[in-house]
TORLO-736322 format. One line per field, with one value per residue: x negated, y negated, z of N, C-alpha, C, O in turn; residue in one letter; chain. Coordinates in Angstrom, 2 decimals. Example, Ala and Ser with C-alpha at 12.3 -4.5 7.8 and 13.67 -1.06 7.14 Angstrom:
2
n.u <- c(-13.19  -12.85)
n.v <- c(5.69  2.25)
n.w <- c(7.80  7.08)
ca.u <- c(-12.30  -13.67)
ca.v <- c(4.50  1.06)
ca.w <- c(7.80  7.14)
c.u <- c(-13.20  -12.90)
c.v <- c(3.30  -0.03)
c.w <- c(7.80  7.87)
o.u <- c(-14.24  -13.41)
o.v <- c(3.32  -1.14)
o.w <- c(8.46  8.04)
code <- c(a  s)
unit <- c(A  A)
END
This chain:
105
n.u <- c(7.04  5.73  2.48  2.77  5.46  5.58  3.85  5.31  7.61  6.51  5.62  7.97  9.32  7.73  8.21  11.00  10.82  9.53  11.46  13.63  12.66  12.41  15.22  16.01  14.75  15.86  18.56  18.10  16.82  18.81  19.00  20.02  22.52  23.39  23.67  25.60  27.84  28.21  28.87  31.30  33.11  35.53  34.88  32.17  30.17  30.14  28.96  26.46  25.51  25.37  23.50  21.24  20.90  20.41  18.11  16.32  16.31  15.09  12.60  11.48  11.21  9.39  7.22  6.59  5.93  3.67  1.96  1.70  0.46  -1.96  -3.29  -6.07  -7.20  -7.84  -9.67  -11.32  -14.44  -16.11  -15.30  -14.68  -12.07  -10.53  -10.55  -12.83  -12.01  -13.20  -15.02  -13.33  -13.52  -15.71  -18.75  -20.08  -18.98  -21.21  -22.48  -22.31  -24.50  -23.68  -23.67  -23.15  -21.82  -22.45  -19.93  -18.71  -17.77)
n.v <- c(47.87  46.08  44.50  42.20  41.47  40.99  38.87  36.85  36.76  35.73  33.19  32.02  31.97  30.13  27.90  27.64  27.02  24.50  23.08  23.25  21.64  19.23  18.72  18.54  16.29  14.46  14.39  13.84  11.21  9.89  9.11  6.84  6.87  9.50  11.47  10.29  10.24  13.02  13.80  12.27  13.26  15.76  18.06  18.02  19.91  21.63  20.14  19.57  22.14  22.95  20.97  21.66  24.39  24.17  22.52  24.30  26.29  24.89  23.95  26.42  27.67  25.99  26.19  28.94  28.80  27.12  28.74  30.90  29.69  29.20  31.54  33.72  34.33  36.99  36.23  34.45  33.39  35.45  34.84  32.08  29.68  28.65  28.00  25.48  22.18  20.27  17.37  16.78  18.82  20.19  20.45  17.38  15.91  15.55  13.07  13.26  12.87  10.99  10.64  7.61  6.24  3.33  0.96  0.07  -2.96)
n.w <- c(18.40  15.70  15.13  13.50  13.82  16.63  16.63  15.16  16.70  19.17  18.35  17.56  19.94  21.35  19.72  20.41  23.05  23.00  21.66  23.46  25.56  24.21  23.66  26.24  27.11  25.27  26.26  28.98  28.89  27.86  25.15  22.64  23.80  23.97  26.12  27.56  25.84  25.50  28.10  28.57  26.69  26.03  24.84  24.84  25.54  23.41  21.25  22.50  22.76  20.03  18.99  20.56  19.80  16.98  16.98  18.28  16.35  14.24  15.30  16.09  13.53  12.29  14.01  13.55  10.81  10.81  12.33  10.62  8.41  9.38  9.64  8.91  5.68  3.33  1.34  2.28  3.74  6.18  9.50  9.21  9.35  7.29  3.74  2.75  1.75  -0.89  0.10  2.19  4.34  3.58  1.76  0.56  -2.45  -5.34  -7.44  -10.99  -13.79  -16.58  -20.03  -21.80  -24.58  -26.57  -27.40  -30.62  -31.92)
ca.u <- c(7.01  4.52  1.73  3.36  6.75  5.15  3.20  6.25  8.49  5.83  5.58  9.33  9.61  7.00  9.07  12.20  10.55  9.35  12.84  14.37  12.10  12.80  16.55  16.18  14.37  16.93  19.71  17.65  16.56  20.04  18.62  21.12  23.84  23.71  24.15  26.92  28.76  28.44  29.52  32.52  33.93  36.15  34.20  30.78  29.32  29.98  28.05  25.13  25.06  25.01  22.33  20.21  20.68  19.75  16.75  15.58  16.03  14.11  11.21  10.99  10.78  8.16  6.09  6.26  5.28  2.28  1.06  1.36  -0.48  -3.36  -3.87  -7.16  -6.82  -8.87  -10.59  -12.27  -15.69  -15.78  -15.63  -14.16  -10.60  -9.84  -11.51  -13.03  -11.59  -14.33  -14.92  -12.66  -14.16  -16.80  -19.81  -19.60  -19.30  -22.35  -22.26  -22.96  -24.82  -22.84  -24.17  -22.16  -22.17  -22.02  -18.82  -18.93  -16.70)
ca.v <- c(46.59  45.91  43.37  41.01  41.14  40.43  37.50  36.02  36.46  34.90  31.80  31.65  31.63  28.90  26.78  27.49  26.34  23.07  22.53  23.07  20.57  18.08  18.43  18.08  14.83  13.59  14.21  13.22  9.86  9.24  8.42  6.46  7.20  10.88  12.17  9.53  10.68  14.38  13.93  11.67  14.00  16.94  19.18  17.68  20.97  22.23  19.34  19.69  23.53  22.93  20.30  22.53  25.58  23.76  22.05  25.53  26.99  24.10  23.96  27.74  27.91  25.16  26.85  30.07  28.51  26.64  29.86  31.73  29.01  29.14  32.89  33.82  35.19  37.96  35.81  33.43  34.00  36.07  33.85  30.80  29.59  28.45  27.43  24.02  21.37  19.35  15.92  16.68  19.61  20.92  19.65  16.15  15.97  14.84  12.41  13.92  11.90  11.08  9.70  6.70  5.53  1.88  0.85  -0.92  -3.89)
ca.w <- c(17.70  14.87  15.45  12.83  14.42  17.84  16.37  14.77  17.82  20.07  17.93  17.54  21.39  21.60  19.17  21.13  24.31  22.64  21.32  24.71  26.28  23.43  23.85  27.63  27.06  24.60  27.17  30.17  28.75  27.31  23.86  21.77  24.46  23.69  27.33  27.93  24.79  25.76  29.31  28.53  25.73  26.63  24.13  24.74  25.66  22.05  20.65  23.13  22.39  18.69  18.82  21.10  18.95  15.78  17.34  18.47  15.02  13.39  15.91  16.02  12.22  12.05  14.76  12.93  9.60  11.11  12.77  9.46  7.55  10.14  9.60  8.13  4.58  2.95  0.37  2.98  4.28  7.47  10.63  8.89  9.53  5.96  2.72  2.89  0.66  -1.11  0.41  3.47  5.37  3.07  1.30  -0.16  -3.90  -5.81  -8.69  -12.13  -14.69  -17.86  -21.10  -22.31  -25.87  -26.63  -28.38  -31.67  -31.95)
c.u <- c(5.67  3.86  2.38  4.63  6.47  4.73  4.36  7.23  7.89  5.90  7.04  9.82  8.95  7.76  10.36  11.93  10.33  10.66  13.66  13.89  12.45  14.21  16.79  15.82  15.34  18.13  19.29  17.34  17.66  19.79  19.88  22.52  24.28  24.33  25.54  28.12  29.19  29.25  30.97  33.57  34.31  35.44  32.75  29.84  29.13  28.85  26.57  24.64  24.60  23.74  21.14  19.84  19.98  18.39  15.82  15.29  15.11  12.76  10.68  10.46  9.50  6.97  5.61  5.47  3.85  1.41  0.72  0.36  -1.87  -3.98  -5.08  -6.84  -8.00  -9.91  -11.37  -13.46  -15.39  -16.14  -15.02  -12.64  -9.92  -10.88  -11.64  -12.57  -12.80  -14.02  -14.20  -13.38  -15.34  -17.88  -19.36  -19.97  -20.41  -21.96  -22.92  -23.25  -24.13  -23.42  -23.05  -22.62  -21.74  -20.90  -19.17  -17.56  -16.11)
c.v <- c(46.40  44.61  42.09  40.55  40.49  39.09  36.48  35.64  35.60  33.46  31.25  31.17  30.27  27.65  26.56  26.78  24.79  22.35  22.29  21.89  19.23  17.70  17.97  16.56  13.95  13.30  13.51  11.68  9.14  8.44  8.12  6.79  8.57  11.58  11.51  10.11  12.18  14.48  13.38  12.51  15.25  18.18  18.87  18.75  21.65  21.45  19.49  21.17  23.54  22.25  21.12  23.72  25.25  23.24  23.35  26.32  26.29  24.17  25.37  28.12  27.08  25.74  28.13  29.86  27.90  27.77  30.75  31.09  28.99  30.52  32.90  34.78  36.01  37.37  34.68  34.11  34.50  34.98  32.46  30.75  29.43  28.01  25.95  23.30  20.47  17.93  15.84  17.56  20.38  19.98  18.49  16.22  15.06  14.24  13.24  12.92  12.19  10.17  8.85  6.15  4.24  1.73  -0.15  -1.71  -4.12)
c.w <- c(16.97  15.35  14.66  13.40  15.70  17.67  16.04  15.91  18.88  19.68  17.75  18.98  21.79  20.96  19.89  22.37  23.97  22.35  22.60  25.57  25.48  23.62  25.23  27.76  26.34  25.51  28.41  30.07  28.09  25.93  23.02  22.46  24.31  24.93  27.70  27.09  25.13  27.06  29.27  27.62  26.40  25.96  23.94  24.81  24.32  21.24  21.16  22.78  20.96  18.46  19.40  20.29  17.65  15.97  17.63  17.26  14.19  14.02  15.85  14.57  11.81  12.72  14.03  11.54  9.77  11.53  11.60  8.60  8.15  10.10  8.63  7.02  4.27  2.05  1.02  3.50  5.78  8.68  10.35  8.92  8.24  5.04  2.83  1.58  0.40  -0.70  1.78  4.59  4.87  2.66  0.46  -1.64  -4.33  -7.13  -9.82  -13.22  -16.04  -18.85  -21.74  -23.59  -25.93  -27.67  -29.47  -31.83  -33.30)
o.u <- c(4.60  4.53  2.46  4.88  7.08  5.13  4.37  7.62  8.61  6.19  7.22  10.55  9.55  7.91  10.81  12.75  10.92  10.90  14.30  14.70  12.75  14.50  17.65  16.49  15.61  18.66  20.02  17.56  17.55  20.30  20.67  23.53  25.46  25.39  26.48  29.21  30.38  30.25  31.83  34.78  33.57  35.44  32.12  28.75  28.06  27.94  25.61  23.44  23.54  22.89  20.11  18.67  19.05  17.54  14.66  14.24  14.35  11.80  9.49  9.44  8.68  5.88  4.41  4.54  2.96  0.24  -0.37  -0.51  -2.86  -5.14  -5.08  -6.30  -9.08  -10.99  -12.07  -13.45  -14.51  -17.21  -14.87  -11.99  -8.84  -11.99  -10.65  -12.76  -13.39  -12.99  -14.45  -13.76  -15.93  -17.94  -18.37  -21.09  -20.58  -21.19  -23.97  -22.35  -24.02  -23.64  -22.06  -23.74  -20.69  -20.97  -19.87  -16.46  -15.18)
o.v <- c(46.54  43.73  41.02  39.35  39.44  38.19  35.37  34.49  34.80  32.59  30.03  30.19  29.43  26.59  25.41  25.96  23.92  21.21  21.24  21.22  18.22  16.51  17.12  15.75  12.83  12.19  12.65  10.95  7.95  7.35  9.01  6.97  8.85  12.20  12.19  10.40  12.52  15.21  13.99  12.40  15.77  19.26  19.37  18.64  22.21  22.05  19.53  21.37  24.09  22.83  21.24  24.03  25.96  23.50  23.38  26.92  26.93  24.44  25.53  28.79  27.55  25.81  28.37  30.59  28.16  27.81  31.30  31.77  28.78  30.66  32.17  35.86  35.80  37.94  33.97  35.33  33.98  34.36  31.71  31.72  29.99  27.66  25.24  23.81  19.95  17.35  14.88  17.04  21.16  18.85  18.58  16.53  13.96  14.84  13.85  12.16  13.31  9.00  9.43  5.64  3.95  2.36  -1.13  -1.16  -4.91)
o.w <- c(17.57  15.89  15.26  13.47  15.94  18.41  16.58  16.10  19.49  20.50  17.80  19.16  22.45  21.55  20.01  22.78  24.62  22.75  22.77  26.22  26.12  23.75  25.46  28.40  26.76  25.56  28.90  31.03  27.78  25.67  22.72  21.78  24.51  24.82  28.11  27.60  25.06  27.08  29.90  27.83  27.24  26.55  23.00  24.23  24.09  20.66  20.39  22.55  20.68  17.79  18.73  20.10  17.25  15.12  17.21  17.11  13.46  13.30  15.59  14.43  11.03  12.16  13.91  11.19  8.97  11.16  11.54  8.06  7.44  10.50  7.64  7.25  4.85  1.96  0.29  3.69  6.47  8.69  11.31  8.54  8.03  5.46  3.00  0.48  1.35  -1.05  2.50  5.64  5.61  3.13  -0.28  -2.02  -3.79  -7.87  -9.61  -13.59  -16.54  -18.55  -22.20  -23.67  -25.37  -28.73  -29.20  -31.85  -33.43)
code <- c(x  x  x  x  x  x  x  x  x  x  x  x  x  x  x  x  x  x  x  x  x  x  x  x  x  x  x  x  x  x  x  x  x  x  x  x  x  x  x  x  x  x  x  x  x  x  x  x  x  x  x  x  x  x  x  x  x  x  x  x  x  x  x  x  x  x  x  x  x  x  x  x  x  x  x  x  x  x  x  x  x  x  x  x  x  x  x  x  x  x  x  x  x  x  x  x  x  x  x  x  x  x  x  x  x)
unit <- c(A  A  A  A  A  A  A  A  A  A  A  A  A  A  A  A  A  A  A  A  A  A  A  A  A  A  A  A  A  A  A  A  A  A  A  A  A  A  A  A  A  A  A  A  A  A  A  A  A  A  A  A  A  A  A  A  A  A  A  A  A  A  A  A  A  A  A  A  A  A  A  A  A  A  A  A  A  A  A  A  A  A  A  A  A  A  A  A  A  A  A  A  A  A  A  A  A  A  A  A  A  A  A  A  A)
END
């Protein structure tokens, strides 16, 4: 298994775990009567499975995307996580003097 594949699989599993906890909390806390609806329906297990699968797919994809965006790129300085955005994480912008002409009316 290549390092990139291992990296993506690990982060997908992390996202699946978070989604599983989220789905368990949805059903456990009976949010919007979801657990009651699933228990009372004859095919409620299909809805619960579909919801859990789609949550896992979404959370896994988001976790993989976040992990990829946090990778260090080759054009950044060594040791830095990302390029600094002016005014947010880097040096503060300095004012530049500008010559203003007086308007004639």
